[in-house]
N, C-alpha and C positions, 0 to 999 in steps of 0.2 A: 280590314280592321274597322269595327264599328266606332263611330264618332259621337260622343255625348257632349252636348253643350250645357253648361250651367249659366243660365241667363238671369242675373239678379240685379235689379236696380238697387235693392237693399241687400247687400252681400251677406252670405253665410259667414259665420265666425271662422277664423283661420283653422281651428281644430276640426271643424266640420269639413272644410275643403280638403284637409289632409286625409281624413278618414274616407271621404268620398273617392278621392284619387286612389287610395289603396284598394278599395273595392273594384274600381274600374280597371286599374292596372292588373290586378289579379285575374280579371276576366279577359285580359288582352284587348281592352278597349282604350281608345284615346279620349282624354278629357280636354275640353276647350272651355276656357273661363272668360265670361263677359260680365263685368261688374260695373255698377254705377254708370251705365250707358245713358246718354242724354237725348237720344232721338230714336224713333222707330226705324229710320233708315239704317242705323248701325245694327239694330237687331235683325232687320231683313237680310243684311249681308252675312251676319254671323250664322244664321240658320240655313243658309243656302245649300250646304252639303252635309248636314248632320243627320244621324239616324235617330237621335233621341234628344230630348230637352228636359232639363230639370229647372223648375221655376219656383218662386215664392209668391209674391203678390203681383208679379208681372203679367201683362195681358197678352194672351195668345189669341189673336184675332184671326178672322178669315184671311186677311192680307198676309199675316205672318205664316199661316199654314200654306198659303199659295206660294210663298217664297221659299219654303222648305221642301224641295223636290224629293229628297230622300227620307223624309221624316216618317217614322213608324210609331213613335210613342212620345207622349208628353206626360211627365209626372209633376204634379203640384205637391211640393213638400209642405204638407199641411192638410187640414180636413176640408176646408171650403174649396170649391173649384169654379165659382161663378166668374172668375177672370179668364176662363177658357171658353172659346166658342165651340161648344160640343157638337152642334149641328154641322159646322164646317169641318170639324175634325172627322166626324163620322162619314161625311160625304167623301172626304179624301182618303178614307181607310186608315186614319190615324187613331190609335188607342190612347185614351186619356185615363190616367189614374190619379188618385190622391193617396195620402199616407195616413189613414185614420188612426187615431189613438196616440200618435207620436208627440203631439203638442198638448194633449188633454190636461195633464197635471199643471202645466204652466198657465193655461187659460183659467183653470179652476182656482188656482192660487191668486191670480189677478182679480177674479170676480170677488172672492172673499176679502182680499186685501182692500179693494175699493169700498166694499161695504163697511169694513171697520173704519177706514179713513173718514168716510162721510158720517158714520155714526158718532165719531168723536170730533165732529166739527172741523175736520181737516187739521187736527192737532193744534187748534188755535189757542189753547190755554184755558178754555172754558169747559164747563161740564157738558158731557155728551150723553149718549145712551149706549147700551150693550146689545149685542146680538143674541145672547143667551135668553131663552124664553120667547123669542120672536118666531113667527111662522115664515117659512121659506117655500115658495113654489118653484119647481124646476120645470120649465116649459121645453120639453124634448129631453128624454132621458137616455142620451147616448153616452159616449165615452166621457165627455167633459161633464155632463150632468151628473154622472155617477161620482166623479171626483168631488164636485161641488157638494153633493149630498154627504159624502163621507166626512169632509172637513167641517161642514155645518153641523153635523151630528156631534162631532167632537167638541164643538163650541157650546152645544146645548140648544140648538134651534130645533123646532119641530118641522120636519121636512115632508112636503107633498110633491107629487109629480104627475104630469100628464104627458102621455106619448101615445098617439093613436096607432102606432106601428108595433107596440109592445103589449104583451099580455100582462095582466095584473100581477101574476105570480113572479114574473121576472123582475118586476120593480120592487115588490114587497119583500122579497127575500133579502133585500138590503136594509130592511127596517124603515123603508120609505112608504108612506101612504099613497097608493095609486088612486087617482080620481078619474071619474068617468067622462068628464067634459072639460074643455078649456075654460068655460065660464065658472065651473066650480073651483078650478085651480085659482083663478084670480079672486074669487069671493073668499077663499080660505087663507090668502097669503098677504102678509104685510110686505114681504120682499118677493119679487119675482126675478128669477135669473133666466134670461133668454138664451136658448141654444138651438134655435130653429135655423134651417138654411134659408137663403134668399132665393125664392123661385116664384113662379106665377101665382101660386096659391098663398104664399106667405107674405109677399111684399105689401107693406102698408097695412098688414092685418092687425097689428097691435095698435088699436085705435081708441078713441074716446069711450065708446060703449064698453069695451072690454076693461080698460084701465080704471074706469069709474067704479067698477065692482070691488076694487081692492079696499080692504079696511084701513083705517087710519092707524098710525102714520104709514104711508105707502112709499116704497122705493122700487123703482124699476132699474134692473142692472142688465146692460146689453153688452155681451162679449161676442155676439153673433155678427150681424151685419146691420148697418144703419138703415138699409132699405126696408127692413121688416117693420119698422116703426113709422106710423103715420105722423110725421113731424108737426104738421099744422094742427092736427087734433090733439097732439101731446101739449102743445103750447096752450090751447084752449083749456085743457084739463088742468094744467098748472096754474092758469089764471083763476079757475074756479075752485081749486083745492090748494090751500096754502101748506097743507101737510105733505104734498107730493114732491119727491126727489127723483131726479133722473141721473143715472151713472152710466157712462158709455165708454167703450174701448175705441171709439172713433167719434170725432165731433160731427154732429148733424149738419145738414146744409144751412140750417137757420141758427147756427151757434151764436150769432151776434144778438139775436133776440134773447137768448138765455142770459148772456152777459149783461144785457140792458135791464132785464126784468126780474131775474131769479137768482140774485147773488146768494151764495151759500146753499142753494138747493140743487146744484148740479155739479158734476165733475166729468170732464172729458180728457182722455189721455192725448198728448200732443200728436201721436201717430199710433196706429194699431199696434198694441203692445202684447197681445195675448200670447204669442209664441216667442216673445223676446226674452228667452233665457238661454244660457249656454247649453243646458241639457237638451231642451227642445230643439234648438238649432241643429245640434249634432244628430239627435235621434231622427228627425224628419229628413235631413239630408242623406244620411246613411240608408234609411229605409227606401228613399227614392232611388238611390243608386242600385241597391239590391233588387228592387222590383224591375228596373230596366234590364239588368243582367239576366234575371230569371225569365223575363218576357222574350228578350232577343235570343237567348240560348234555348229556352225550353217552351216558349209559347204560353207561359203562365199569365192568365188575365184576372187573377183573383180580385184585384182592387180596381178593375175597370169601372168607369162611371158613365161611359157613353155607349 
């Protein structure tokens, strides 16, 4: 009997666990639950005899993989997978997958919600501004970007996008203007919504030179990863431009400087909240379970990322 570990410091909702268990039970697999664990040693012990692991933001390091002697597949319930050591997994013959699209609407609604919150001054009782008529640039037009565009269009924003991996037609069929360069995206957009992954090419790529191209008033919205923003250069930009606002789904490493210098010009969620809806929680967890079953029974590697 194949053994599947759900290892989550930040647990799935009970409904998600119930649905995941149903999928695994129907496949004849055993589910093992490890929630709110407090040390890597506990995780090492839990992975020692499992065939598959489902995680959320949990880190699957080289050491974890080495401790999991029977491991065949890891599925990250969500889109990003930078919390998994892909090189170590590949070396050990372990397949790594994500569940693209399952959290997309939740992340998109958060991005737009934070834009509205800040445009209205955090609902502080004073006059704010509206999103209607403003320009929005979507940096990477994947699943989340498409949802952001659709909501923003409903509000009445003019939407642009840049994605070097997509052709112009696939973007513009949604009524979004495709731009030819990242520079032109930032030059055209009062709001920028980031949806790029964190990798060697993108880390710290959102820098002073790029952000300074944005027209006034400028708002950067980050529901991707904090590592893609050059935080030191962002501080310099906000010093130089009083019109600039930063909204992020995770606090930067220099959050104390924002608190000290930029009151009313930033908002950070207390923890990463993009996928924190009941619907996304269930969708991603069930997708992960189905992908594990399909891989172990049929060898399907459709969502393999390594």
